[in-house]
N, C-alpha and C positions, 0 to 999 in steps of 0.2 A: 500627452495624456494618458498614459497609464497610473500616473500619479495618484493624478482626480479619478479617475475611472476605480479604483483600489480601494482610494477612502471610502466611495459611496457601498459598492460591493463588501466591505468586511462593516458596513454601517458605523466607521470613525466618524464621518461627516455626512449632513444630508441635505444642508443647503448650501448655498451659493459662499454665505458670511463665513457657517463652520470650514468650507474647502479652502477659503485664504488662509483662516487662521491655522489649521492643519498643513497646509501644502506648501505655505509661508511664498505661496507666488500674489503676484498683484491680480486684482480685482478684475483688471479687463484680461487679464491672461487667463485667468478661471472663467470669467464669460466664454471667451473665445475657444475654451476646451470644451466645456458643457453644450454647447452650441453643435459642438462638431459633432459629439458623441452623438447629441440626438438627430443629430445627421443621419449618424451610420447605424439609429435604431436599436443605441446599447443601453440609454438611458431613455426615462421621460418625468417628466413632473410627475410629484404625488400630492399628498393632502397638503394645505397651507398649515404652518406651526405657531405657535405662540410668539405674538411681537415682543420685542424686548423697547419698544420704543420705535414709532415709523412704520412703514409697513410691513405684515407679516410675512414673514418669507415661506416659499412654497419648497416644502422637499423635492429631492431627486432620488428613483432608484432605479434600479437593475431592470431594464424589460428581461426576465428572465425566460419568457417562451420563444424569444426570439430566432431562437434554434434548439436543436436538440444537439446531444453528445452520445456517441455509442461507449459502451465500455463492457470489457470483457475480462475476464482473470481465468490463466488456464492453468490448473495443477495437473500432476500426473493420470489422476483418476477422474478428477471431475472439473465441469467447467460450470462457468457461474458468467452471464449477459446482462446487461441492464441497458435501458435507456435513459437518459438525465437531461436536464433545462440547463440551462447557463450558470444557476445557484451550484451547480454540482448535487441536485436533490434529484434521488432515483425515482422516477417515474412509473419504472414497469422491471422487472425483472425475472430470470429464471434460470435454473439449475438443473445440471442432467450429468451422466457420468458420461465419461470420453477416455480413449487410451491414447497417450500421447504416442507410443510403439506405431499408432498406426498412419506416421508421416506427416509433414508439414499440409501437403495440399490437402488430404482427406478431413484433417483436424479442423481447419482455418475454414473450409467448407461449411462444415457444421456448424462454424461460429457465425461465418458469414449469415446463414440460412435463420437461423435463431435468431439474432442480432434483426433480421427484417422483417422478419414476424411479427417482434415485436414491436418496433417502430412503423408497422403499416399503418395504424390507422392513427396516426400522430399527424396532424398537422403541421409544424414547421420543417424546416429542412435540417437535412442531418449535417452541421459543419464540421468536425471533426470526432476524432475517434482515440481512445488510448486502450493498450492492450497489456497483460502481465503476462510472461510466462515462466516458469519453473528451473529456471538455468540462467546464468551468465547472457547477458545483453548488449551490446556496444551501443551506446545510446545513439551518436552520431547517425550510425547507420540504420540503426533498427533491425538487426541479424542477432541472431543467437552465436556465441561463441564456443562451440563444443561443448555443449552441456549434456552433462552425465547421464542424463535419464529420458533423454529427447534424441532418440535414434533417429538420424534423417534429417536434422533441424538445423545442425551447422553451415552458416553462410546464407541460410534460408533468408530469403529477402519478404517479410512479413509485413512491413511499409507498405511497399510494393503491392503484395497481394492485395491488400484493401484498399489502397489509394486509388486501383485502379477501376474496381468494382463500387465503387462509392465516391471517387470525384470530390475527395477532401481528403484533409491531413489525416495522418495517422501518426502516432507516438507509441513506443514500443519500449516497454523496460522490465528487469525482473517483478518476479512475484511479490518479493518482500520490500521492494522499495515502493512498489503499489500501495502496499498497504501500511508502510510508514508514514504516506502522503495521507492516504485516509485518514489515521489518526493525527496529524497535524491540520489534516482542516477540516474535520468533522468529528473529531472524536478527542481522547481524553488529555491528549498531546497538543489542544490549541492552547496558545499561548505560552509554550515553551519553545525557546529559542533555540535551546541545544538539549536533544532527546535522542534515545537509540529505539527502535523499535526490533525485535526479538521473535523472531518465530520457532520454534521447537516443535518439527512436525516428526514427518519422516526424514527428512532432512532438517540442517540448521542453517538461519539465513540470520541478516540483520539490515537495518536502515536507517542511516544518520542521518540526523538533520544537525546541522551547523550554523547560526545565525538564521533560524528561521528559514533556510532551505534545504531542501535535501543534497548534501556531499554523493555524487556522484564517483568522482575521483577524475584519475585520465582518461581511460576509457568507457569507465562504467562498471567496474567491479569492486568497486570499495562497498565495505560490509562483509563481504563475503567469510564469516568467521566459523563456518562448518569444517574449513578447511588448516584451520590453525591446527598445528600439532602439540595435543597433550599427553599422550603416549606414545614416545619415540620407540620405546621395544614392544609396542603390541603386536601383535598377527593379525588384530582386526584391520582387513581390506580396504580403504576407502571406497566409494564410488570413481573417486578422483585419479585414483591408482596408485597411490599412494597409502600409508601404513601409519595408524595411530588420528586419525584426524580428529577433531570434536567430535561430529557428527557419527563417524566411526563408533564410536565408543558412546553416546548420550542420546543419539537421536533413536526415533520411532525406527527405522528401519533396526538398529541393532538392538533395541528393545523387542522386535517379533524372532528375530534372530536368537536371541537369549531364553528364549521360554521353552525348549529341548531342553535342556539343563534345568528351567526353571522348576519345569511339571514334574519331574522326580522329584519336589522338595514334600513331604508330605504334609507340611503344612500349606499347600497350593490348593488348597479345596475349595474355594470359591472360584481361583484360576481356571482349576482343571474342568469343573463344572461350565463355565463359560463358556471357555476355549473349546471347548466336546461339543457344545452346541454352535456356537457361532465362526466358529473356528480362530485361527491365529492371529491377530490382528491387536494395533495399538488400542484399540475401542475396547476391546476385550480384557486389555490389563488396565485400561482405567474402568470399568467397570466394576472389576474385582477387587482393585483396588478401593473405591466408593463403598464396595459391602465389608472393609475392612479386612481383606487377605493378606497376608503379614508378607508374602513374596512378591506380589503385585506393587504392595507399599514402598518396598525396600529396591525393586525394579526402576519406580520412577523417584523417590529422593536418590539413589546414586547418580541418575542424570543430572537432576536439579546440581547435587554437588562440582559436578565435573562443569557441566554448564556456567554456573555461578562461578564458579574460578577463572573462567575466561572470559568472565562478564566485570568480575575485578580491573581486570589488565584494562579491560573498553573504560571503566570509570576513571582508573586511573591515568590514561590516555586520553579521553575524550573530557573529561567534566561536565556530563551531562546534566541537566536538573530532574530529570525522566528517563526511568527505562518502562517502555510497554512489553508486555507480554503475551503472543499471540503461539498460534500453534493448537493441535490437538492435543499434544503431551506438554504442551507449557499454559496450558490453560484447565488440565486435568484436573487438579485438587488445590485447596488452601495450603494441605501439605507441601506439593512444588514449589507454590510461590514462597510459604517462609523459609525453605530450605535453600534457595537462591537466594531470597535476601541477609541470609546467615552468612552465607559463603562471598556473598559480594562483601557485605561490611568487614569481615573478618581477613578480607585478604585486600582493602582497598584504603586509601589514606584519608586520616577522619576531614580534613575539611574538603576531599570530594564529595566527601557521601552527607555531610553536614545537612544541604536540603534534599538529598536525593530520594527523587520516588521512585519504586517501585508495583508497580501495578498491573492487573492483567487488561487486553482491549476488550472493551466492552462492545467496539463493534463486529468481535467475534471472526465469524467466517465470510464477513460481508466489508470490512476493512480494505481489501484487495479493489473488490468491484467500484466502493465509494472514491478509494483513489485511483484508480484509473480513469474514473470520470473527471474528478477534481484535474489530473493531471492536463488530459486535453480540453478541460476549459479555462486553466490557469496559462497554458501556452495560447490558445487562441487569443485570450485577452493580454498578452502580452504586446511590449513594440511591436515586435514581429508581426504578430498576428493581428494587431489591427492596423499595421501598415499593409498588410493583405488583403482585408477588407476597404480601406479606403481603395486602393488599387484596383480591387476588384466593383468597387461601385465605381469610379471613374469610368471604367471600360463600358458601364451598363448604362452610363450618362452620354456616353460617348456614341456608344449602339444607338 
């Protein structure tokens, strides 16, 4: 049934004749599956379409408001929560500061409280939830695994925490994978079967899309490019415990740490003024660079060259058609993106870059929240999810 539902959800087919052509299933099979999906309350009849000879067919559409999904995106210091319908459309969202160092119970209680506030006045029931965490997550268990910036979270049952309170399925992934899903399903990467989302913020990570699906690897750790060694002789200690990792020499945390020396440079006039007012942060560096501060610009473009060199290796390895750049550092300047592109082109094979697009994320900070919503929706409307709905409906009928 999922193949029929997916065609309707994507808009690839709107009528039964179109479903027959697109799915290559027999007419009676399509009719049966449509009726079963209607019985589950997932699709309904829409408007009459133009006739091509004979009776005009009626369109079919997803019942978007059949249920709600909760979505949450957790950063080291920022929380975003949202409520979406079954088309992945965010109906309400909220952003607020948090501190992951408060530990899992206190932090997740805040997430639960804010989500239930958002969904309190919405009529449909909550069918599922997606949540992104700023660290490695084992996909099968939904548990963070040795997360460097999440003390006390290792092995915590995030899925169980919310399942117990919400009584619905919950899916947990790392934040960059959620961002990749957001761009793939509702952003600039739509239609790209092979793409890479790269977040350059305090840390650096990537989400890999292969053949139209997120590639998580064996345990869910695929795409963690921030810990590729790029400067083995460096004394810069990475949060993973090694030296010379990509994020240790090019991420936002490194840039902030480099401000001590950078501010002694007499050319850092705007940078010094902004840091004196707003503190030493990535945002201060970005603001100074936008004002033309030479030292701030140099910090960012040096980061872009190093990141671009690693992305060139990804291009040679994976041959994506698009690389989407996100994160506070990655989206900082047009010059950052231009420097990235130059580094990629310089170190990649010509065939691999022949049609490659390198673009800034249009969803920006919302990519992870959108991706968390779509992760939940896609799992709910998968083969396993449909089977779960059928089982639930059978139990209700038997009762």
